[in-house]
NULUMRO-586934 format. One record per residue (C-alpha): x, y negated, z negated; residue in one letter. Coordinates in steps of 0.1 Angstrom, whole numbers, padded with zeros to 4 digits, always signed. Layout:
<sites>
XYZA;...
</sites>
This chain:
<sites>
+0837-0683-1195M;+0864-0700-1174Q;+0870-0686-1139K;+0905-0681-1127N;+0914-0687-1091Y;+0943-0676-1069D;+0946-0711-1055W;+0933-0746-1062I;+0935-0770-1033V;+0934-0806-1043V;+0920-0830-1016G;+0892-0821-0991A;+0904-0843-0962G;+0916-0828-0930F;+0947-0813-0946T;+0930-0798-0977G;+0900-0785-0958A;+0923-0767-0933S;+0946-0752-0960V;+0916-0740-0981A;+0900-0724-0951Y;+0932-0706-0941E;+0939-0693-0976L;+0904-0679-0981I;+0907-0662-0947K;+0935-0642-0963K;+0913-0631-0992G;+0924-0654-1019F;+0899-0668-1044A;+0901-0706-1037V;+0887-0737-1053L;+0887-0769-1033L;+0886-0801-1054L;+0877-0835-1040E;+0872-0867-1060Q;+0846-0884-1037N;+0813-0869-1024P;+0821-0886-0991K;+0859-0888-0988P;+0872-0923-0982D;+0906-0913-0968N;+0929-0912-0938A;+0907-0886-0921T;+0877-0909-0924R;+0894-0938-0906Y;+0916-0918-0882S;+0917-0925-0844Y;+0912-0888-0839G;+0941-0886-0814G;+0959-0854-0806L;+0994-0861-0791A;+1001-0827-0778F;+1025-0843-0753W;+1048-0859-0778S;+1070-0832-0792G;+1106-0844-0791S;+1125-0815-0807T;+1123-0777-0805A;+1103-0777-0837L;+1078-0804-0829T;+1073-0791-0793R;+1065-0757-0807Q;+1040-0771-0831L;+1024-0792-0804C;+1020-0762-0782D;+1005-0742-0811Q;+0983-0771-0820G;+0969-0771-0785R;+0963-0734-0786Q;+0946-0736-0820R;+0922-0764-0808Y;+0913-0743-0778G;+0894-0718-0800I;+0887-0739-0831L;+0851-0749-0823S;+0842-0713-0816S;+0860-0700-0847E;+0844-0726-0870L;+0810-0725-0853N;+0809-0763-0850A;+0812-0790-0824D;+0843-0810-0833I;+0841-0830-0801E;+0874-0817-0788F;+0882-0833-0754R;+0909-0848-0733E;+0911-0885-0723L;+0937-0909-0709D;+0959-0925-0734L;+0970-0960-0723L;+1001-0974-0739L;+1003-1011-0733T;+1036-1029-0726I;+1038-1065-0737D;+1048-1093-0713R;+1083-1098-0729E;+1093-1061-0724S;+1108-1044-0694D;+1084-1016-0683P;+1112-0994-0670D;+1132-0997-0702V;+1100-0989-0723V;+1093-0959-0700C;+1128-0946-0704Q;+1124-0946-0742S;+1098-0918-0738Y;+1121-0896-0718G;+1128-0873-0747H;+1092-0861-0752V;+1078-0829-0738A;+1055-0846-0714Q;+1067-0882-0707P;+1040-0907-0699P;+1037-0921-0664R;+1044-0958-0657L;+1016-0979-0644L;+1017-1014-0628S;+0995-1041-0642I;+0969-1035-0615K;+0969-0997-0620E;+0965-1001-0658A;+0935-1024-0654C;+0919-1000-0629L;+0923-0972-0655L;+0910-0995-0683E;+0888-1024-0670P;+0886-1039-0705L;+0923-1046-0705L;+0935-1082-0702N;+0961-1082-0674P;+0976-1116-0684D;+0993-1102-0716V;+1010-1071-0703I;+1039-1063-0680S;+1026-1028-0673G;+1014-0997-0692A;+1021-0960-0697L;+0996-0932-0695T;+0994-0895-0704V;+0965-0871-0711R;+0957-0871-0748H;+0936-0848-0769G;+0909-0861-0791H;+0885-0849-0818I;+0860-0864-0843E;+0882-0860-0874P;+0854-0861-0900E;+0833-0835-0882K;+0864-0813-0879T;+0872-0816-0916A;+0836-0808-0924Q;+0837-0778-0900A;+0866-0764-0919F;+0848-0770-0953I;+0816-0753-0941Q;+0835-0723-0928A;+0854-0722-0961F;+0822-0721-0980L;+0807-0694-0958R;+0836-0672-0967L;+0829-0676-1004G;+0851-0706-1012G;+0840-0731-1039E;+0839-0769-1036L;+0838-0791-1067V;+0835-0829-1066I;+0858-0841-1094S;+0888-0864-1097Q;+0921-0847-1107V;+0938-0864-1136L;+0967-0841-1144Q;+0985-0808-1134L;+1001-0787-1161N;+1024-0759-1148S;+1031-0728-1169F;+1052-0698-1160Q;+1025-0678-1143K;+0996-0702-1140S;+0986-0738-1137I;+0958-0758-1152T;+0941-0788-1135V;+0925-0814-1156T;+0897-0833-1139T;+0871-0858-1149T;+0845-0830-1153T;+0865-0801-1166G;+0897-0780-1167I;+0904-0753-1140Y;+0930-0726-1141K;+0947-0710-1111S;+0978-0690-1102A;+0989-0717-1077K;+0979-0751-1065I;+0983-0769-1032A;+0984-0807-1034V;+0969-0820-1002C;+0961-0856-1013T;+0979-0876-0986G;+0989-0911-0997G;+0980-0905-1034I;+1002-0874-1037S;+1032-0893-1050R;+1011-0909-1078K;+0993-0877-1087L;+1026-0858-1090L;+1042-0887-1110Q;+1014-0886-1135E;+1022-0849-1140S;+1059-0856-1145G;+1069-0845-1111I;+1091-0866-1087S;+1086-0862-1050M;+1099-0881-1020Q;+1066-0887-1003T;+1054-0922-0993Y;+1024-0941-0979F;+1013-0971-0960T;+0981-0991-0966H;+0964-0988-0932A;+0936-1012-0922E;+0911-1009-0894I;+0877-1022-0882L;+0849-0999-0873E;+0818-1008-0853T;+0784-0993-0850A;+0776-0975-0817P;+0776-0999-0788T;+0769-0998-0750E;+0803-1013-0742I;+0824-0985-0728K;+0862-0980-0733L;+0876-0957-0707S;+0908-0948-0725T;+0924-0947-0759L;+0946-0978-0761V;+0977-0982-0782M;+1009-1002-0778P;+1038-0984-0761A;+1063-0999-0787K;+1048-0987-0820L;+1061-1006-0850Q;+1048-0983-0876R;+1076-0957-0875F;+1103-0983-0880Q;+1083-0999-0909L;+1082-0964-0925E;+1119-0958-0919A;+1129-0992-0934N;+1108-0986-0965S;+1125-0954-0975T;+1160-0966-0977Q;+1159-0969-1015N;+1136-0944-1032D;+1141-0960-1066E;+1120-0990-1053F;+1090-0967-1051W;+1092-0956-1087C;+1076-0988-1100N;+1041-0998-1090D;+1049-1034-1098G;+1073-1036-1068N;+1058-1047-1035E;+1074-1047-1001I;+1056-1075-0983E;+1063-1063-0948T;+1033-1055-0927S;+1028-1048-0890I;+1000-1046-0865L;+0999-1020-0837D;+0969-1032-0818T;+0947-1004-0804G;+0912-0991-0799A;+0894-0958-0796V;+0857-0951-0789Q;+0840-0920-0801F;+0814-0901-0782L;+0785-0917-0801D;+0797-0952-0790G;+0815-0963-0822R;+0848-0981-0820F;+0877-0979-0844R;+0900-1009-0839L;+0933-1014-0855G;+0958-1008-0870Q;+0975-1028-0896I;+1001-1009-0916S;+1013-1024-0949R;+1039-1012-0974I;+1026-1018-1010L;+1041-0995-1036V;+1009-0995-1057N;+0983-0972-1041P;+0956-0993-1058N;+0969-1026-1046A;+0943-1050-1033T;+0945-1064-0997V;+0928-1096-0985D;+0903-1081-0961A;+0894-1115-0945K;+0930-1123-0937I;+0936-1089-0923S;+0904-1089-0902E;+0913-1124-0887H;+0948-1111-0878W;+0935-1080-0862L;+0908-1098-0842R;+0931-1125-0830S;+0955-1099-0815H;+0926-1078-0802L;+0913-1108-0784S;+0945-1109-0763Q;+0947-1072-0754I;+0910-1062-0752L;+0890-1095-0754P;+0857-1078-0748G;+0860-1060-0781L;+0874-1087-0803A;+0840-1102-0814S;+0821-1070-0819L;+0804-1068-0854P;+0825-1044-0875A;+0832-1033-0910I;+0867-1036-0924Y;+0882-1004-0939H;+0914-0996-0958H;+0930-0963-0967C;+0964-0947-0975L;+0985-0929-0948V;+1012-0905-0960A;+1046-0901-0944F;+1080-0886-0952S;+1116-0898-0950K;+1124-0877-0919D;+1090-0879-0901N;+1085-0841-0907L;+1058-0826-0929P;+1066-0816-0965I;+1053-0781-0971I;+1061-0756-0998G;+1066-0752-1035S;+1082-0779-1056I;+1116-0772-1072A;+1112-0763-1109E;+1074-0760-1104H;+1072-0730-1082E;+1034-0726-1086N;+1028-0762-1074I;+1029-0766-1036Y;+1027-0798-1015I;+1013-0801-0980F;+1017-0837-0969S;+1038-0863-0950G;+1026-0857-0914F;+1036-0881-0886S;+1014-0862-0861N;+0988-0849-0885P;+0958-0838-0865L;+0980-0818-0841V;+1003-0802-0867F;+0980-0794-0896I;+0959-0765-0880P;+0989-0744-0869P;+1009-0752-0901L;+0980-0744-0924A;+0977-0710-0906Q;+1015-0705-0909R;+1014-0715-0946F;+0987-0690-0954A;+1005-0663-0936N;+1037-0670-0954S;+1019-0670-0988I;+1005-0636-0978S;+1040-0621-0974G;+1049-0629-0938H;+1081-0648-0938D;+1080-0680-0917D;+1111-0698-0907E;+1092-0730-0898I;+1076-0732-0932I;+1111-0727-0947H;+1124-0756-0926Q;+1097-0779-0939L;+1103-0771-0976S;+1105-0801-1001P;+1140-0788-1010N;+1154-0802-0978R;+1148-0837-0991L;+1171-0832-1021K;+1197-0815-1000K;+1195-0842-0974N;+1194-0815-0947V;+1187-0827-0911E;+1163-0806-0890I;
</sites>
């Protein structure tokens, strides 16, 4: 006999795990679907950074504050060590840029980073090459182990009676009062569904006849085994190219409607983070390819990444590492897309995060509260309907 659920959550990465946990806390019968026994997604290859300091509008500042509060109790609530900590973020400024101008560009954020001289930057991060920078910025930055955190959400979800099935979703079929989800192993029925599949959300919805303005980059990193080399900070460039790449790629949505189209633009924001067990993640290349299954030449990418890393952090450039590739979702206006989809009111999307690890826990909680009957203005503001109306928040 087929079991009916109140909610099916598709995708057991950080987003889906958080949403499923918050929904089951509210007493809903929830099924969590994930296509891979060990997810190979943006959670798996994330830096794990928590930019609580970076809110630049009333909305994003509020979410950053709520994210900080949520992480303060999350390990205790989930009964798991998520390796939550604070460390120094070091934002490198290249030799051609004026440090004062770069510093001023951060003046709109809640906690602007502090400008460092070359000498001060190298004292803070001894692995840094002083010859290729004109200075750096620094600010305290939160950090977690993202895989452990997602698993902590999943285990808490299972303890509360949730169900997890490993099966690839093929199609969603929406009816007036229910939805069926066809997977590689069976068909599941639910009153509502939350699509939390990050970079593949657009394709999954398209295959079900639903158009949605959600996008993705192909992100590429290197990951090392634990090593005795110690990085004192989390290093990233002060002038991130990724956000401009994303903005440029969404000028014409029709271009994204054909997998055969390819935008050849790619950028490299050279950075590094070290986890508590000594592993490094080094990256990141961001590439716009409309086909989510497009192949990327790993050897060329790795050479490009290592050559730039040898300039900024030469002590890390030759470390043995494994190349990884995943999809990273984003939206047209850099705000999350959360809520029911027009003409498919029992299908919800939860995607498009520019500051995902900070925003997801408080927004998953707000989402579950709103579904339970507590009206939430922030959830309204993040509705997919804003994209059709072209409303600015």
